[in-house]
TIVEX-641160 format. One record per residue: residue number from 1; residue in one letter; x, y, z of N, C-alpha, C, O, CB in turn. Coordinates in Angstrom, 1 decimal, m for minus. Atoms other than C-alpha are relative to their C-alpha. Glycine has a CB too. Layout:
N
NODE:pos:code:n_px:n_py:n_pz:ca_px:ca_py:ca_pz:c_px:c_py:c_pz:o_px:o_py:o_pz:cb_px:cb_py:cb_pz
NODE:NUM:A:X:Y:Z:X:Y:Z:X:Y:Z:X:Y:Z:X:Y:Z
...
This chain:
157
NODE:pos:code:n_px:n_py:n_pz:ca_px:ca_py:ca_pz:c_px:c_py:c_pz:o_px:o_py:o_pz:cb_px:cb_py:cb_pz
NODE:1:M:m1.2:0.1:0.6:m22.1:24.3:m4.4:0.8:1.0:0.3:0.3:2.2:0.3:m0.1:m0.1:m1.3
NODE:2:Y:m1.1:m1.0:m0.3:m19.0:26.2:m3.5:1.0:0.1:m1.0:1.7:m0.9:m1.1:0.6:m0.2:1.3
NODE:3:V:m1.0:m0.1:0.9:m16.7:27.5:m6.1:1.2:0.9:0.4:0.9:2.1:0.7:m0.5:0.4:m1.3
NODE:4:H:m1.1:m0.8:m0.5:m13.3:28.8:m5.2:1.0:0.3:m1.2:1.2:m0.7:m1.9:0.7:m0.7:1.2
NODE:5:N:m1.0:m0.2:1.0:m10.7:30.4:m7.6:m0.4:0.0:m1.4:0.4:m0.1:m2.3:1.1:m0.8:0.2
NODE:6:F:0.6:0.1:1.4:m13.0:30.3:m10.6:0.0:1.2:m0.5:m0.1:2.2:0.2:m1.3:m0.5:m0.2
NODE:7:N:0.2:m1.4:0.8:m13.1:33.0:m13.2:m1.3:0.5:0.3:m2.3:m0.3:0.3:0.2:m0.1:m1.6
NODE:8:P:1.3:m0.5:m0.3:m15.9:35.2:m12.3:m1.1:m0.2:m1.1:m2.2:m0.4:m0.8:0.1:1.6:0.3
NODE:9:D:1.0:0.3:1.0:m17.6:34.8:m15.7:m0.3:m1.4:0.1:m1.5:m1.7:m0.2:0.4:0.4:m1.4
NODE:10:V:0.5:1.5:m0.1:m17.5:31.0:m15.2:m1.0:m0.1:1.2:m2.0:m0.7:1.1:1.3:m1.1:0.1
NODE:11:T:1.0:0.1:m1.0:m19.1:31.4:m11.8:m1.2:0.5:m0.3:m2.2:0.0:0.2:0.5:0.5:1.2
NODE:12:A:1.2:m0.7:0.5:m21.7:33.7:m13.2:m0.8:m0.9:m0.9:m2.0:m0.9:m0.8:0.3:1.3:m0.8
NODE:13:Q:0.8:0.8:0.8:m22.7:31.2:m15.8:m0.4:m1.2:0.8:m1.5:m1.7:0.4:0.8:m0.3:m1.3
NODE:14:L:0.2:1.1:m0.9:m22.7:28.3:m13.2:m1.3:0.6:0.9:m2.2:m0.2:1.1:1.4:m0.5:0.9
NODE:15:V:1.0:m0.7:m0.7:m25.1:30.6:m11.1:m1.4:0.0:m0.9:m2.5:m0.2:m0.4:0.5:1.4:0.4
NODE:16:K:1.0:m0.2:0.9:m27.2:31.3:m14.2:m0.7:m1.5:m0.2:m1.9:m1.7:m0.2:0.7:0.6:m1.4
NODE:17:I:0.6:1.3:0.3:m27.5:27.5:m15.0:m0.7:m0.6:1.1:m1.7:m1.3:0.8:1.0:m0.9:m0.4
NODE:18:K:0.6:0.6:m1.1:m28.5:26.5:m11.5:m1.4:0.9:0.2:m2.4:0.3:0.7:1.0:m0.1:1.4
NODE:19:S:1.1:m0.9:m0.3:m31.0:29.5:m11.3:m1.1:m0.4:m0.8:m2.3:m0.4:m0.3:0.4:1.4:m0.2
NODE:20:I:1.2:0.5:1.0:m33.1:28.1:m14.3:m0.8:m0.9:0.6:m2.0:m0.8:0.4:0.5:m0.6:m1.4
NODE:21:N:0.6:1.1:m0.7:m33.9:25.2:m12.2:m1.0:0.6:1.2:m1.9:m0.1:1.7:1.1:m1.1:0.5
NODE:22:L:0.6:m0.6:m1.1:m35.4:27.5:m9.5:m1.3:0.5:m0.3:m2.0:0.7:0.7:0.7:1.0:0.5
NODE:23:C:1.2:m0.7:0.4:m38.3:28.9:m11.3:m0.5:m0.5:m1.4:0.3:m0.9:m2.3:0.3:1.5:0.1
NODE:24:S:0.5:0.5:1.3:m40.6:28.0:m14.2:0.3:1.0:m1.1:0.4:2.2:m0.9:m1.4:m0.4:0.0
NODE:25:N:m0.3:m0.8:1.2:m40.1:29.2:m17.7:m1.2:1.1:m0.3:m2.2:1.2:0.5:0.1:m0.9:m1.3
NODE:26:S:1.0:m1.2:0.2:m42.1:32.2:m19.0:m1.4:m0.4:m0.1:m2.3:0.1:0.6:0.3:0.9:m1.4
NODE:27:I:1.3:0.5:0.2:m45.1:30.3:m20.2:m0.5:m0.6:1.3:m1.7:m0.4:1.7:0.1:m1.1:m1.0
NODE:28:G:0.6:0.5:m1.3:m45.4:28.6:m16.9:m0.3:1.1:1.0:m1.2:1.1:1.8:1.0:m1.2:0.7
NODE:29:Q:0.3:m1.2:m0.9:m45.2:32.0:m15.0:m1.3:0.6:m0.6:m2.1:0.9:0.2:1.3:1.0:m0.1
NODE:30:L:1.2:m0.5:0.5:m47.9:33.2:m17.3:m1.3:m0.8:0.3:m2.3:m0.2:0.6:0.2:0.0:m1.4
NODE:31:M:1.0:0.9:m0.4:m50.0:30.2:m16.6:m0.4:0.2:1.6:m1.6:0.1:2.0:0.5:m1.4:m0.4
NODE:32:V:0.3:m0.1:m1.4:m49.6:30.7:m12.9:m0.8:1.4:0.3:m1.8:1.5:1.0:1.2:0.0:0.7
NODE:33:D:0.8:m1.4:m0.2:m50.6:34.4:m13.2:m1.4:m0.1:m0.4:m2.3:0.5:0.3:0.6:1.2:m0.8
NODE:34:L:1.4:0.3:0.4:m53.8:33.4:m15.2:m0.8:m0.6:1.1:m2.0:m0.3:1.3:0.0:m0.7:m1.2
NODE:35:M:0.8:0.7:m1.1:m54.7:31.0:m12.4:m0.3:0.9:1.2:m1.3:0.8:1.8:0.6:m1.2:0.5
NODE:36:C:0.1:m0.9:m1.1:m54.1:33.7:m9.7:m0.8:1.1:m0.3:m1.4:1.6:0.6:1.2:0.4:0.5
NODE:37:N:0.8:m1.1:0.4:m55.7:36.5:m11.7:m0.8:m0.4:m1.2:m0.5:0.0:m2.4:0.9:1.2:m0.3
NODE:38:P:0.9:0.4:1.1:m58.5:34.9:m13.8:m0.6:1.0:m0.9:m0.9:2.1:m0.4:m1.0:m0.7:0.5
NODE:39:P:0.6:m1.1:0.9:m60.0:36.7:m16.7:m1.6:0.1:0.3:m2.5:m0.3:m0.4:0.4:m0.4:m1.6
NODE:40:L:1.3:m0.1:m0.4:m63.1:37.6:m14.8:m0.6:1.5:0.0:m1.7:1.7:0.3:m0.1:m0.6:1.5
NODE:41:G:0.3:m1.4:0.0:m63.3:41.5:m15.1:m1.0:0.2:m1.0:m1.4:m0.6:m1.8:1.1:0.8:m0.3
NODE:42:K:1.3:m0.3:0.8:m66.3:43.4:m16.8:0.5:0.1:m1.5:m0.3:0.0:m2.4:m0.8:1.5:0.6
NODE:43:D:m0.5:0.0:1.4:m64.0:43.7:m20.0:0.1:m1.2:m0.7:0.4:m1.2:m1.9:1.1:0.6:m0.1
NODE:44:V:m0.2:1.2:0.5:m63.9:40.1:m20.5:m1.3:m0.7:m0.6:m2.4:m0.7:0.0:0.5:m0.8:1.1
NODE:45:Q:1.3:0.5:0.5:m66.3:38.3:m22.8:m0.7:m1.2:0.8:0.0:m2.0:1.4:0.3:m0.4:m1.4
NODE:46:E:0.6:1.0:m0.8:m68.8:36.0:m21.2:0.3:m1.3:m0.4:0.2:m2.1:0.4:m1.3:0.2:0.1
NODE:47:S:m0.5:1.1:0.3:m67.6:33.1:m23.3:1.3:m0.4:0.6:1.6:m1.6:0.9:0.0:0.0:m1.4
NODE:48:T:m1.4:0.1:m0.6:m64.1:33.5:m21.9:m0.3:m0.4:1.5:0.3:m1.4:2.0:0.9:1.3:m0.2
NODE:49:R:0.3:0.2:m1.4:m65.4:33.7:m18.5:m0.5:m1.5:0.3:0.0:m2.2:1.2:m1.1:1.1:0.5
NODE:50:I:0.6:1.3:0.0:m67.5:30.5:m18.9:1.1:m1.2:m0.3:1.2:m2.2:0.3:m1.1:m0.1:m1.1
NODE:51:S:m1.0:0.9:0.4:m64.7:28.7:m20.6:1.1:m0.3:1.2:1.5:m1.4:1.5:0.8:0.5:m1.4
NODE:52:F:m1.0:0.1:m1.0:m62.2:29.4:m17.8:m0.6:m0.6:1.3:0.1:m1.3:2.0:0.5:1.4:0.3
NODE:53:Q:0.6:0.6:m1.2:m64.7:28.5:m15.0:m0.2:m1.4:m0.1:m0.2:m2.2:0.8:m1.3:0.6:0.5
NODE:54:T:0.2:1.4:0.4:m65.5:25.2:m16.8:1.3:m0.8:0.1:1.4:m1.8:0.7:m0.6:m0.1:m1.4
NODE:55:E:m1.5:0.8:m0.1:m61.7:24.3:m17.3:0.3:0.0:1.5:0.7:m1.1:2.0:1.3:0.7:m0.8
NODE:56:Y:m0.4:m0.1:m1.4:m61.0:25.5:m13.7:m0.6:m1.1:0.9:0.1:m1.8:1.7:m0.4:1.3:0.6
NODE:57:K:0.8:1.0:m0.6:m63.8:23.2:m12.3:0.4:m1.4:m0.3:0.6:m2.2:0.6:m1.3:0.2:m0.3
NODE:58:A:m0.3:1.4:0.4:m62.9:20.2:m14.3:1.4:m0.4:0.5:1.7:m1.5:0.9:m0.1:m0.1:m1.6
NODE:59:L:m1.2:0.4:m0.6:m59.2:20.4:m13.4:m0.1:m0.1:1.5:0.5:m1.1:2.0:1.1:1.1:m0.4
NODE:60:F:0.3:0.1:m1.4:m60.1:20.8:m9.7:m0.6:m1.4:0.5:m0.2:m2.1:1.4:m0.9:1.2:0.4
NODE:61:E:0.5:1.3:m0.4:m62.3:17.9:m9.7:0.7:m1.4:m0.5:0.5:m2.5:0.0:m1.4:0.0:m0.5
NODE:62:S:m0.8:1.0:0.5:m59.9:15.8:m11.7:1.0:m0.3:1.0:1.3:m1.5:1.3:0.5:0.3:m1.3
NODE:63:L:m1.0:0.1:m1.1:m57.1:16.5:m9.0:m0.7:m0.6:1.2:m0.1:m1.5:1.9:0.7:1.5:0.3
NODE:64:K:0.6:0.5:m1.0:m59.6:15.8:m6.3:m0.3:m1.5:0.0:m0.2:m2.1:1.0:m1.1:0.9:0.2
NODE:65:K:0.2:1.4:0.1:m60.6:12.5:m7.6:1.2:m0.9:m0.1:1.2:m2.0:0.4:m0.7:m0.2:m1.2
NODE:66:R:m1.2:0.8:0.0:m57.1:11.4:m8.3:0.7:m0.2:1.5:1.2:m1.2:1.8:1.0:0.7:m0.9
NODE:67:A:m0.4:0.2:m1.4:m56.1:12.2:m4.6:m0.8:m1.0:0.7:m0.3:m1.9:1.4:m0.1:1.4:0.6
NODE:68:G:0.7:1.0:m0.6:m59.0:10.2:m3.5:0.2:m1.5:m0.4:0.0:m2.4:0.4:m1.1:0.2:m0.2
NODE:69:L:m0.5:1.4:0.4:m58.0:7.2:m5.7:1.3:m0.4:0.7:1.3:m1.5:1.3:0.2:m0.1:m1.7
NODE:70:V:m1.3:0.2:m0.6:m54.4:7.4:m4.4:m0.3:m0.4:1.6:0.2:m1.4:2.0:0.9:1.2:m0.2
NODE:71:T:0.4:0.4:m1.4:m55.8:7.5:m0.7:m0.6:m1.3:0.0:m0.2:m2.1:0.9:m0.8:1.0:0.6
NODE:72:N:0.7:1.3:m0.2:m58.1:4.6:m1.2:0.9:m1.2:m0.3:0.9:m2.2:0.5:m1.2:0.0:m1.0
NODE:73:F:m0.8:0.9:0.2:m55.5:2.5:m2.8:1.1:m0.3:1.1:1.3:m1.5:1.4:0.6:0.3:m1.2
NODE:74:L:m1.0:0.2:m1.0:m52.8:3.1:m0.2:m0.9:m0.4:1.2:m0.5:m1.4:1.7:0.9:1.4:0.3
NODE:75:R:0.8:0.6:m1.1:m55.5:2.5:2.6:m0.2:m1.4:m0.1:m0.3:m2.1:0.9:m1.3:0.7:0.2
NODE:76:G:0.4:1.5:0.2:m56.2:m1.0:1.1:1.3:m0.6:0.0:1.2:m1.8:m0.2:m0.7:m0.3:m1.3
NODE:77:M:m1.3:0.8:0.1:m52.5:m1.9:1.3:0.3:m0.4:1.6:0.1:0.4:2.5:1.3:0.9:m0.9
NODE:78:K:m0.3:0.5:m1.5:m51.3:m4.0:4.4:1.2:0.9:0.4:2.1:1.3:m0.3:0.5:m1.7:0.1
NODE:79:N:m1.1:m0.7:m0.8:m49.1:m2.2:6.9:0.2:1.5:m0.4:1.2:2.1:m0.1:1.6:m0.8:m0.2
NODE:80:I:m0.1:m1.4:0.5:m49.8:1.3:5.2:m1.2:0.7:0.6:m2.4:0.3:0.4:0.1:0.1:m1.6
NODE:81:T:1.2:m1.0:m0.3:m51.9:4.1:6.8:0.2:1.2:m0.7:1.3:1.7:m1.0:m0.2:0.5:1.6
NODE:82:C:m0.2:m1.4:0.8:m52.6:7.2:5.0:m1.2:1.0:0.5:m2.3:0.6:0.6:m0.1:m0.1:m1.7
NODE:83:N:0.9:m1.0:m0.2:m54.3:10.4:5.8:m0.8:0.5:m1.4:m0.3:0.3:m2.5:0.7:1.2:0.6
NODE:84:E:0.7:m0.4:1.4:m56.9:11.7:3.2:0.8:1.3:m0.5:1.2:2.2:0.2:m1.6:0.5:0.1
NODE:85:V:m0.7:m1.1:0.7:m55.1:14.0:0.8:m1.1:1.1:m0.3:m2.1:1.0:m1.0:0.7:m0.6:m1.3
NODE:86:E:0.9:m1.1:0.0:m56.8:17.4:1.1:0.5:1.2:m0.8:m0.2:2.2:m0.7:m0.4:0.4:1.4
NODE:87:G:m0.4:m1.2:0.4:m54.9:19.9:m0.8:1.4:0.0:m0.9:1.7:0.9:m1.7:0.0:0.7:1.2
NODE:88:A:m1.3:0.1:0.6:m51.5:18.8:m2.0:m0.1:m0.9:m1.1:m1.2:m1.5:m1.3:1.1:m0.4:1.1
NODE:89:M:m0.2:1.0:1.0:m50.4:16.8:m4.9:0.7:m1.2:0.4:1.2:m1.9:m0.5:0.6:0.5:m1.0
NODE:90:Y:m0.8:1.2:m0.5:m48.8:14.3:m2.7:m0.7:m0.6:1.2:m1.4:0.0:1.9:1.5:0.6:0.4
NODE:91:A:0.4:0.7:m1.0:m49.8:11.7:m0.4:1.4:m0.4:1.0:2.5:m0.5:0.5:m0.7:m1.2:m0.6
NODE:92:F:m1.2:0.3:m0.9:m47.4:10.9:2.8:m0.4:m1.0:0.9:m0.6:m0.7:2.1:0.5:1.3:0.8
NODE:93:P:0.6:1.2:m0.9:m48.5:7.5:4.1:1.1:m0.5:0.9:2.3:m0.4:0.5:m0.5:m1.2:m0.9
NODE:94:Q:m0.9:0.7:m1.0:m46.8:5.8:7.0:m0.1:m1.6:m0.2:m1.1:m2.2:m0.3:m0.4:0.4:1.5
NODE:95:I:0.0:1.5:0.1:m45.6:2.2:6.7:0.7:m0.6:1.0:1.7:m0.1:1.5:0.6:m0.4:m1.3
NODE:96:K:m0.6:0.7:m1.2:m44.9:m0.3:9.4:0.8:m1.2:m0.6:0.4:m2.0:m1.4:m1.2:m0.5:1.0
NODE:97:F:m1.0:0.9:0.5:m41.9:m2.4:8.8:0.1:m1.1:1.0:0.2:m0.8:2.2:1.3:0.7:m0.3
NODE:98:S:m0.3:1.0:m0.8:m41.4:m5.8:10.4:1.5:0.2:0.4:2.2:1.0:m0.2:m0.4:m1.3:m0.7
NODE:99:K:m1.4:0.0:m0.3:m38.0:m6.4:12.1:0.9:m0.7:m1.0:2.1:m0.4:m1.2:0.1:m0.6:1.1
NODE:100:K:m0.8:0.7:1.2:m37.1:m8.7:9.3:0.2:1.1:m1.1:1.3:1.2:m1.7:m0.9:m1.3:m0.5
NODE:101:A:m0.3:m1.0:1.1:m37.7:m5.9:6.7:0.9:1.0:0.3:1.7:1.5:m0.6:m1.4:0.7:m0.5
NODE:102:I:m1.1:m1.0:m0.5:m35.6:m3.4:8.8:1.3:m0.8:m0.2:2.2:m0.2:m0.8:m0.2:0.5:1.5
NODE:103:E:m1.3:0.7:0.2:m32.8:m6.0:8.9:0.3:m0.1:m1.6:1.5:0.2:m2.0:m0.1:m1.5:0.7
NODE:104:A:m0.4:0.1:1.5:m33.0:m6.4:5.0:0.4:1.3:m0.5:1.1:1.3:m1.6:m1.3:m0.5:m0.9
NODE:105:A:m0.5:m1.4:0.6:m32.3:m2.8:4.5:1.5:0.1:0.4:2.1:1.1:m0.1:m0.9:1.4:0.7
NODE:106:N:m1.5:0.2:m0.1:m28.7:m3.7:5.9:0.5:1.4:0.4:1.4:1.9:m0.3:0.6:m0.6:m1.4
NODE:107:G:m0.6:m1.5:m0.5:m28.1:m0.3:7.8:m0.6:1.2:m0.8:m0.5:2.3:m0.4:1.7:0.0:m0.1
NODE:108:Q:0.5:m1.1:0.7:m29.8:1.8:5.2:m1.4:0.3:0.5:m2.1:m0.6:0.9:0.0:m0.3:m1.5
NODE:109:A:1.4:m0.3:m0.5:m33.0:3.7:6.2:m1.0:m0.7:m0.6:m1.1:m0.7:m1.8:m0.3:1.4:m0.4
NODE:110:P:0.9:0.9:0.5:m35.7:1.4:5.8:m1.0:0.5:m1.1:m1.4:m0.1:m2.1:m0.8:m0.5:1.0
NODE:111:D:0.9:m0.5:1.0:m38.0:3.7:4.0:0.8:0.3:m1.3:0.2:0.3:m2.3:m0.7:1.2:0.5
NODE:112:L:m0.7:m0.1:1.2:m35.3:4.5:1.6:0.2:m1.4:m0.8:0.0:m1.5:m2.0:1.5:0.7:0.3
NODE:113:F:m0.1:1.2:0.6:m34.7:0.8:0.9:m1.2:m0.4:m0.6:m1.2:m1.0:m1.7:0.5:m0.9:0.8
NODE:114:Y:1.3:0.4:0.4:m38.4:0.3:0.5:m0.3:0.8:m1.3:m0.9:0.3:m2.2:m1.1:0.2:1.3
NODE:115:C:0.2:m0.9:1.1:m38.5:3.2:m2.1:0.7:m0.4:m1.1:0.3:m0.3:m2.2:0.3:1.3:0.3
NODE:116:L:m0.8:0.5:1.0:m35.7:1.8:m4.0:m0.4:m1.3:m0.6:m0.4:m1.6:m1.8:1.4:m0.1:0.5
NODE:117:E:0.7:1.3:0.4:m37.2:m1.7:m4.1:m1.2:0.3:m0.8:m1.4:m0.4:m1.8:m0.4:m0.9:1.1
NODE:118:V:1.2:m0.3:0.9:m40.5:m0.2:m5.3:0.5:0.5:m1.4:m0.1:0.1:m2.4:m0.9:1.0:0.6
NODE:119:L:m0.4:m0.6:1.4:m38.7:1.7:m8.1:0.6:m1.1:m0.8:0.3:m1.2:m2.0:1.0:1.2:0.0
NODE:120:K:m0.5:1.0:0.8:m36.7:m1.3:m9.2:m1.0:m1.0:m0.4:m0.8:m1.6:m1.5:1.1:m0.6:0.7
NODE:121:N:1.0:1.1:0.4:m39.7:m3.8:m9.2:m1.2:0.5:m0.6:m1.9:m0.3:m1.3:m0.3:m0.8:1.1
NODE:122:T:1.1:m0.6:0.8:m42.4:m1.4:m10.5:0.2:1.2:m0.9:m0.5:1.4:m1.8:m1.0:0.5:1.0
NODE:123:G:m0.2:m1.2:0.8:m40.9:1.7:m11.9:m0.6:1.2:0.5:m0.5:2.3:m0.1:m0.5:m0.2:m1.1
NODE:124:I:0.6:m1.2:m0.7:m42.8:3.9:m9.5:1.0:0.7:0.9:1.6:0.1:1.8:m1.1:m0.4:0.8
NODE:125:A:m0.9:m0.8:m0.9:m40.8:6.7:m7.9:m0.7:0.6:1.1:m1.7:1.3:1.0:0.8:1.1:m0.7
NODE:126:L:0.5:m0.6:m1.2:m41.4:7.4:m4.3:1.2:0.8:0.6:2.3:0.6:0.2:m0.6:m1.0:1.1
NODE:127:V:m1.0:m0.6:m0.8:m39.6:9.7:m2.0:0.0:m0.4:1.4:m1.1:m0.4:2.1:m0.2:1.4:m0.1
NODE:128:P:0.1:0.6:m1.4:m38.5:8.3:1.5:m0.2:1.1:0.9:0.3:2.2:0.8:1.3:m0.9:0.4
NODE:129:G:0.3:m1.0:m1.1:m39.8:10.1:4.5:1.3:0.3:0.8:1.3:1.4:1.4:m0.9:m0.6:0.9
NODE:130:S:m1.2:m0.4:m0.7:m36.3:10.0:6.0:0.6:1.2:m0.4:1.3:1.9:0.3:1.0:m0.9:m0.1
NODE:131:G:m0.4:m1.2:0.6:m35.6:12.9:3.8:m0.8:1.3:0.4:m0.5:2.4:0.1:m0.2:m0.3:m1.5
NODE:132:F:0.7:m1.0:m0.7:m38.3:14.9:5.6:0.0:0.1:1.3:m1.0:0.7:1.8:m1.0:m0.1:m0.3
NODE:133:K:m0.3:m0.1:m1.5:m37.0:14.6:9.2:m1.3:m0.4:0.7:m1.9:0.3:1.4:0.4:1.5:0.5
NODE:134:Q:1.2:0.7:m0.6:m39.9:12.1:10.2:0.5:m0.4:1.5:1.7:m0.5:1.8:m0.5:m1.5:m0.9
NODE:135:R:m0.2:0.4:m1.3:m40.3:11.2:13.8:0.9:m1.2:0.1:0.6:m2.2:m0.6:m1.2:m0.2:0.6
NODE:136:P:m0.6:1.3:m0.2:m37.7:8.6:15.0:m0.9:m1.1:0.1:m2.0:m1.0:0.8:0.8:0.1:1.1
NODE:137:G:0.8:1.1:m0.1:m39.1:5.2:14.7:m1.2:m0.1:m0.8:m2.0:m1.1:m0.6:m0.3:0.0:1.2
NODE:138:T:1.1:0.1:0.9:m41.6:6.0:12.0:0.6:0.0:m1.3:1.7:0.4:m1.5:m0.9:1.1:0.2
NODE:139:H:m0.6:0.0:1.2:m41.2:5.5:8.5:m1.2:0.3:m1.1:m2.3:m0.3:m1.1:0.7:m1.5:m0.2
NODE:140:H:1.1:m0.4:1.0:m43.1:7.2:5.5:0.7:0.1:m1.3:1.9:0.0:m1.5:m0.6:1.4:0.3
NODE:141:F:m0.5:m0.5:1.3:m42.8:7.9:1.8:m1.0:0.9:m0.6:m2.2:0.8:m0.3:0.4:m1.2:m0.9
NODE:142:R:1.0:m0.9:0.8:m44.3:10.5:m0.5:0.0:m0.5:m1.4:0.9:m1.0:m2.0:0.3:1.7:0.0
NODE:143:I:0.4:0.5:1.5:m46.0:9.6:m3.7:m1.0:1.1:m0.6:m1.9:1.7:0.1:m0.9:m1.5:0.1
NODE:144:T:0.8:m1.0:0.5:m47.6:12.0:m6.0:m1.5:m0.5:m0.3:m1.7:m1.7:m0.5:0.5:0.5:m1.2
NODE:145:T:1.4:0.5:0.3:m51.4:11.9:m6.7:m0.2:0.6:m1.4:m1.3:0.8:m1.8:m1.3:0.5:1.2
NODE:146:L:0.1:m0.3:1.4:m50.7:13.1:m10.3:m0.1:m1.1:m0.9:0.6:m1.2:m1.8:1.1:0.9:m0.4
NODE:147:I:0.1:1.1:0.8:m51.8:9.9:m11.7:m0.7:0.1:m1.2:m1.2:1.2:m1.5:m0.6:m1.0:0.6
NODE:148:L:0.8:0.0:1.3:m53.4:9.1:m15.0:m1.4:0.2:0.2:m1.9:m0.3:1.2:0.2:m1.3:m0.8
NODE:149:P:1.4:0.0:m0.3:m56.9:9.8:m15.4:m0.6:m1.3:0.0:0.0:m2.2:m0.6:m0.7:0.8:m1.1
NODE:150:E:0.5:1.2:m0.4:m59.2:7.1:m14.2:0.0:m1.1:m1.2:0.4:m2.3:m1.1:m1.4:0.3:0.5
NODE:151:Q:0.3:0.8:1.1:m60.1:5.7:m17.6:1.2:m0.7:m0.5:1.2:m1.9:m0.8:m0.7:0.8:m1.1
NODE:152:E:m1.3:0.4:0.4:m56.3:5.4:m18.6:0.5:m1.0:1.1:0.9:m2.1:0.8:1.1:1.4:m0.2
NODE:153:L:m0.5:0.8:m1.1:m55.4:4.0:m15.2:m0.7:m1.3:m0.1:m0.1:m2.4:0.1:m0.2:0.6:1.3
NODE:154:Q:0.7:1.4:0.1:m58.1:1.3:m15.6:0.4:m1.0:m1.1:0.4:m2.2:m1.0:m1.3:0.3:m0.2
NODE:155:S:m0.5:0.8:1.1:m57.0:0.3:m18.9:1.5:m0.6:0.1:1.9:m1.5:m0.6:m0.1:0.9:m1.2
NODE:156:K:m1.3:0.5:m0.2:m53.5:m0.3:m17.7:0.1:m1.0:1.2:1.2:m1.5:1.4:1.0:1.1:0.2
NODE:157:L:0.1:0.8:m1.1:m54.4:m2.3:m14.6:m0.4:m1.4:m0.5:m0.5:m2.3:0.4:m0.9:0.5:1.0
């Protein structure tokens, strides 16, 4: 955003409002610090150390399982290929469109058209690969792997 001939105080407030979205709040920053610098020193009680390690392992395994679920579901879909999700919270599968599907996009990027249709028909938000400078002639979308825990997911299917 570019502002011209605005009062400097107004400009400063606009910058402040936009900057809020660039980083997490204080609690979020503290949590990241704890993840990067866990309570493992000699002055930490053994119960705290065990609790941290147990929670860390449970979270890691949960994220790994969710990534596996998303990968397997995507691989089971027609015209979609997906690499195994190995460390991010997103899958970035490739989708093969027929000529008829590309024509249905009516000049819009086919992956954008697909993502909007998925949102409209299912409520699932995908991000089109055309926003990620994909190779010409290929189509992708990004989807989060932060799905519901398996027991909640199964109850909703």
